[in-house]
C-alpha positions in Angstrom: 87.1 80.2 61.6 90.1 79.9 64.0 90.2 77.2 66.6 88.7 78.3 70.0 91.3 78.2 72.7 90.8 77.3 76.4 91.5 80.9 77.3 88.7 82.0 74.9 86.4 79.4 76.4 87.1 80.4 80.0 86.3 84.1 79.2 83.1 83.1 77.4 82.2 80.8 80.3 82.4 83.7 82.8 80.1 85.7 80.6 77.8 82.8 80.1 77.7 82.2 83.9 76.7 85.8 84.6 73.9 85.6 82.0 72.7 82.4 83.4 72.1 84.1 86.8 69.5 86.3 85.2 66.1 84.9 86.3 63.8 83.7 83.6 60.4 85.3 83.2 57.3 83.3 83.9 56.2 80.8 86.5 54.7 77.3 86.6 50.9 76.8 86.7 49.2 74.8 89.4 49.4 71.7 87.1 53.2 72.0 86.8 53.2 73.2 83.2 54.7 76.6 82.3 52.6 78.7 80.0 53.8 79.0 76.4 54.5 82.6 75.5 52.2 84.2 72.9 53.5 83.7 69.4 55.9 80.9 70.3 55.5 77.9 67.9 54.4 74.6 69.1 57.3 72.3 69.7 57.2 68.6 68.7 57.5 66.0 71.4 61.0 65.2 72.4 62.6 62.0 71.0 62.2 59.0 73.2 64.3 55.9 74.0 65.3 53.5 71.3 66.7 50.0 71.2 70.2 49.4 69.8 70.2 45.8 68.5 73.4 44.0 69.3 74.3 46.2 72.3 73.9 45.0 75.9 71.1 46.1 78.1 73.5 48.1 80.2 75.7 50.3 78.0 79.0 51.6 79.3 80.6 52.6 75.9 80.1 52.4 72.2 81.6 49.6 70.0 84.7 52.0 69.6 84.2 52.3 65.9 84.4 56.1 65.7 86.5 58.9 67.3 83.6 60.2 69.4 82.9 60.2 73.1 79.8 61.0 75.2 80.1 63.4 78.1 77.1 62.6 80.4 76.0 64.9 83.2 74.0 64.0 86.3 71.3 66.7 86.2 71.0 68.3 89.6 72.2 71.4 91.4 72.3 75.1 90.7 70.7 75.7 87.3 73.0 78.6 86.6 75.9 76.2 86.6 74.0 73.9 84.3 73.3 76.6 81.8 76.9 77.7 81.9 78.2 74.2 81.2 75.7 73.8 78.4 76.8 77.1 76.9 80.4 76.2 77.1 79.8 72.9 75.4 77.9 74.6 72.6 80.5 77.2 72.0 83.0 74.4 71.5 80.6 72.6 69.1 80.1 69.8 71.6 76.8 68.0 72.5 76.2 66.3 75.8 73.8 64.0 77.6 72.0 65.1 80.7 70.3 62.6 83.0 68.0 64.7 85.1 66.7 64.1 88.6 62.8 64.5 88.7 62.7 66.8 91.7 65.3 69.1 90.1 63.0 69.3 87.1 60.2 70.2 89.4 62.2 73.1 90.9 63.6 74.3 87.5 61.2 73.2 84.8 62.7 75.4 82.1 66.0 73.5 82.1 64.4 70.5 80.3 63.7 72.5 77.2 67.0 74.4 77.5 68.8 71.1 77.2 66.8 69.9 74.2 66.9 73.2 72.4 70.8 73.1 72.6 70.7 69.8 70.7 71.6 67.6 73.7 70.2 64.3 74.9 67.9 64.4 78.0 67.3 61.3 80.2 66.0 60.0 83.4 68.1 59.9 86.6 65.2 58.9 88.9 62.8 61.0 90.9 64.6 61.7 94.1 68.1 60.4 93.5 67.8 57.6 96.1 70.0 54.5 96.2 67.7 52.8 93.7 69.4 49.4 93.7 68.6 49.0 97.4 64.9 49.9 97.2 61.9 47.5 97.2 60.6 46.8 93.7 57.5 49.2 94.0 59.6 52.0 95.3 62.3 51.5 92.6 59.7 51.5 89.9 58.1 54.7 91.3 61.5 56.4 91.2 61.9 55.6 87.5 58.3 56.4 86.4 58.1 59.5 88.6 61.0 61.1 86.7 59.6 59.8 83.4 56.3 61.5 84.2 58.1 64.9 84.7 60.0 64.5 81.4 56.8 63.7 79.6 54.9 66.6 81.0 57.7 69.1 80.2 58.9 67.8 76.8 56.3 65.3 75.5 58.6 62.3 75.9 60.2 60.2 78.7 63.8 61.0 77.7 66.3 59.1 75.7 68.1 57.3 78.5 67.7 56.0 82.0 70.7 55.9 84.4 70.3 54.5 88.0 70.9 56.9 90.9 73.8 56.3 93.2 75.1 53.4 91.2 77.3 52.8 88.2 75.2 49.9 87.1 71.7 48.8 87.7 70.8 45.5 89.4 68.9 43.0 87.2 65.7 44.0 88.9 66.2 47.7 88.3 67.1 47.0 84.6 63.9 45.0 84.2 61.9 47.9 85.8 63.6 50.4 83.5 62.5 48.3 80.5 59.0 48.1 81.8 59.0 51.9 82.1 60.0 52.2 78.4 63.8 52.3 78.5 65.4 49.4 76.5 68.9 50.2 77.9 70.5 51.4 81.0 73.2 53.9 80.5 76.3 53.3 82.5 79.8 54.7 81.8 83.5 53.6 81.5 85.1 56.8 82.7 84.2 58.3 86.1 85.6 61.8 86.4 85.0 61.8 90.2 84.2 65.5 89.9 81.6 65.0 92.7 84.5 64.6 95.2 85.6 68.2 94.4 89.3 67.2 93.8 90.0 70.4 91.9 89.6 71.1 88.1 93.1 69.9 87.1 92.4 66.6 88.8 89.1 66.2 87.0 90.8 66.9 83.7 93.7 64.5 84.4 91.3 61.7 85.4 89.3 62.0 82.2 92.5 62.4 80.0 94.0 59.3 81.5 91.0 57.0 80.8 89.0 58.3 77.8 89.1 56.4 74.6 87.2 56.5 71.3 83.6 55.4 72.3 83.9 56.3 75.9 80.9 57.4 78.1 82.2 59.9 80.7 80.3 60.5 84.0 80.2 64.2 85.1 77.9 66.3 87.3 76.1 69.6 87.2 76.4 71.6 90.3 80.1 71.4 91.0 82.5 74.3 90.5 85.4 72.0 89.6 83.4 70.7 86.6 82.7 74.1 85.3 86.4 75.1 85.6 87.6 71.8 84.1 85.3 71.6 81.0 87.4 73.9 78.7 90.5 71.9 79.3 88.6 68.6 78.9 87.2 69.8 75.6 90.7 71.0 74.5 92.1 67.6 75.3 89.4 65.8 73.3 90.1 68.1 70.4 93.8 67.5 70.6 93.2 63.8 70.3 90.8 64.2 67.5 87.8 63.1 69.6 84.4 64.7 69.2 82.0 65.1 72.1 78.5 64.0 70.9 75.3 62.9 72.5 75.0 59.3 73.6 72.4 58.7 70.9 74.8 59.9 68.3 77.6 57.9 69.7 75.6 54.7 69.3 73.9 55.4 66.0 
């Protein structure tokens, strides 16, 4: 099969975005669960967090042993954009990590399984996306467990990873609370795309290209047009350098 070009990807992405806007059938029940369509096989619970001996509590990159990187997305915003980005990654043979906000999952519960069914990692980015490092202990813990509860209800597990909201790194207190909630590690990053500042797709691509290295964890966001537009060029740049985009779990395993 020939190599997929950025032009091919952009065309496919436009198609994928249009398809993503088609509403999904079904609605949530009063308990928050969506009914399983007749004849659909039972799905096993999603994989949960795991400890990586020898790695720090807060992980910003892998030990750099392989030519792989993790593209990680803060899960919030228009679900059509999220589906378009997932589709674009999959067409390129890439897998990503999505750290979902709990209230976003409440509003768009089908997205959780869409992420997992695409072979991606799914994790916890707190319940309401508050500045978790500044919250009192009880409130910070409720932010972590609130999102974990949503993930468990929708997928059968609490997600592979926890990332603090509105912070690159967790305070020691928040890291301890995450461990109490079942997450051995806090997922940070070593490349910040700054896509949330809406600098334009070329700027997002240049920022990642200038800083990414084998083993990097890159911070990106759902819900921003610049990210959608930049992703084909980012994937092309990784491919040009011989870097493969994998889930964070794969990166560290």
